[in-house]
C-alpha positions in Angstrom: -115.5 -3.6 11.7 -114.9 -7.3 11.4 -115.1 -9.0 14.8 -112.3 -11.5 14.0 -109.8 -8.8 13.0 -106.7 -8.8 15.0 -104.2 -6.0 15.7 -100.6 -6.1 17.0 -99.8 -4.6 20.4 -97.0 -2.0 20.3 -96.0 -2.9 23.9 -95.5 -6.7 23.6 -96.1 -7.5 19.9 -98.8 -10.0 20.5 -101.9 -10.0 18.3 -105.2 -9.4 19.9 -108.8 -9.2 18.5 -109.6 -5.6 17.8 -112.8 -5.9 19.8 -110.8 -6.1 23.1 -109.7 -2.5 23.1 -106.6 -3.7 25.0 -104.0 -6.3 24.5 -105.0 -9.7 25.8 -101.4 -10.5 26.8 -100.0 -7.4 28.5 -103.2 -5.3 29.1 -101.9 -2.3 27.2 -104.9 -0.2 26.2 -105.4 0.7 22.5 -106.2 4.4 23.2 -106.6 5.1 19.5 -109.6 2.7 19.5 -111.3 4.3 22.5 -110.5 8.0 22.2 -111.7 10.6 19.7 -108.8 11.4 17.3 -108.8 15.0 18.6 -107.7 13.5 21.9 -104.9 11.4 20.5 -101.4 11.8 22.0 -98.3 11.2 19.9 -98.1 7.6 21.2 -101.6 6.9 20.0 -100.4 7.6 16.4 -97.5 5.2 16.9 -99.8 2.5 18.4 -102.2 3.0 15.6 -99.4 2.4 13.0 -98.0 -0.6 14.9 -101.4 -2.2 15.2 -101.7 -2.5 11.5 -98.2 -2.2 10.0 -96.8 -5.6 10.9 -99.9 -7.5 9.9 -100.0 -5.7 6.6 -96.3 -6.1 6.1 -96.6 -9.9 6.6 -99.5 -9.9 4.1 -97.4 -7.9 1.6 -94.5 -10.4 2.1 -96.7 -13.3 1.2 -98.9 -11.8 -1.6 -96.8 -8.8 -2.8 -97.2 -5.1 -2.1 -99.4 -4.8 -5.1 -102.0 -7.0 -3.4 -102.7 -4.3 -0.8 -105.0 -1.3 -1.2 -103.5 2.1 -1.7 -104.0 3.0 1.9 -102.6 -0.3 3.1 -99.5 0.2 0.9 -99.1 3.6 2.5 -99.1 2.1 6.0 -96.5 -0.5 5.0 -94.1 1.9 3.3 -94.5 4.7 5.8 -94.2 2.2 8.7 -91.1 0.7 7.2 -89.4 4.1 7.0 -90.6 5.1 10.4 -89.5 1.9 12.2 -86.1 1.8 10.4 -85.5 5.4 11.3 -86.5 4.7 14.9 -84.3 1.6 15.1 -81.1 2.6 13.3 -81.6 5.7 11.2 -81.6 6.2 7.4 -78.6 4.1 7.0 -80.5 1.1 8.3 -83.4 2.0 6.0 -81.1 1.6 3.0 -79.2 -1.4 4.3 -82.4 -3.5 4.8 -84.9 -4.6 2.2 -86.8 -1.4 2.9 -84.2 0.3 0.8 -85.6 -1.6 -2.3 -88.7 0.6 -2.0 -87.1 4.0 -1.4 -88.5 5.5 -4.6 -92.0 4.1 -3.8 -91.7 5.5 -0.3 -91.0 9.0 -1.7 -94.1 8.8 -3.9 -96.2 7.7 -0.9 -94.8 10.5 1.3 -95.8 13.0 -1.3 -99.3 11.5 -1.6 -99.9 11.7 2.1 -98.8 15.3 2.3 -95.3 15.1 3.9 -93.7 17.1 1.2 -90.6 18.2 3.2 -89.9 14.6 4.2 -90.5 13.4 0.7 -88.1 16.0 -0.7 -85.5 15.1 2.0 -85.7 11.4 1.2 -85.6 12.1 -2.5 -82.4 14.2 -2.0 -80.9 11.3 0.0 -81.8 8.9 -2.8 -80.1 11.2 -5.2 -76.7 10.7 -3.5 -76.6 7.2 -4.9 -75.1 6.6 -8.3 -77.6 7.2 -11.1 -79.6 9.3 -8.7 -81.4 6.4 -6.9 -80.5 3.5 -4.6 -80.2 0.1 -6.4 -82.8 -2.5 -5.9 -80.0 -4.9 -5.3 -79.1 -4.9 -1.6 -75.3 -5.6 -2.2 -75.0 -2.9 -4.8 -76.9 -0.5 -2.6 -74.6 -1.3 0.4 -71.5 -0.8 -1.8 -72.9 2.5 -3.1 -73.8 3.6 0.4 -70.2 2.9 1.6 -68.9 5.1 -1.3 -71.1 8.2 -0.5 -69.1 10.8 1.4 -69.9 10.4 5.1 -70.5 14.1 5.7 -72.9 14.4 2.7 -74.8 11.3 3.8 -75.0 12.4 7.5 -76.4 15.8 6.5 -79.1 14.2 4.3 -79.8 11.5 6.9 -80.1 14.0 9.7 -82.8 16.0 7.8 -84.8 12.8 6.9 -84.6 11.5 10.5 -85.6 14.8 12.1 -88.6 15.1 9.8 -89.6 11.4 10.2 -89.5 11.6 14.0 -91.4 14.9 14.2 -94.7 14.5 16.1 -96.0 18.0 15.9 -97.2 20.2 13.1 -99.4 19.7 10.0 -96.6 17.7 8.2 -95.8 15.3 11.0 -95.4 11.9 9.4 -97.8 9.8 11.4 -100.4 12.6 11.5 -100.3 12.9 7.7 -100.6 9.1 7.4 -103.6 9.0 9.6 -105.1 12.0 7.7 -104.6 10.1 4.4 -105.8 6.7 5.6 -108.4 7.7 8.1 -108.3 6.6 11.7 -110.3 3.4 11.1 -108.2 0.3 10.9 -107.6 -0.9 7.3 -106.8 -4.5 7.8 -109.8 -5.9 5.9 
């Protein structure tokens, strides 16, 4: 592990050298760094994702998503879906730039083993004209406004339930960690 590597704290958002095992700002322990994965609690998976997602997302914003490794792209796309769902649901996912990558997100979900979630997001994507959300944010928003509310809410409810699941072999963050490996992938 590179000594100068930094990770982001889920509690306060500050970046801290990974060698600290706890946030230098708020003292929040990075349990995922100090515990065997078999001992991880649901919040350890979330903290593991947070520690890497925002740094990799910044990197993708500057150099492009293609500049990241396959595992890093998975962290960025899964993290984007996860955080949008947590913050405002599937509607927010589509309204924000994350919606530009909805088809890539489906492919990543399939590759990490969350088939039910991938199929649910694919079904939600299919509600858009042409069977997929537009890459243009304004066109996507217009189309989203035209989709029958009951249809969208049903599709969104399924995606959100599956994305927020923390138990089972197909839990989103468990599958992501299984795919990527528990080691940090920032370098």
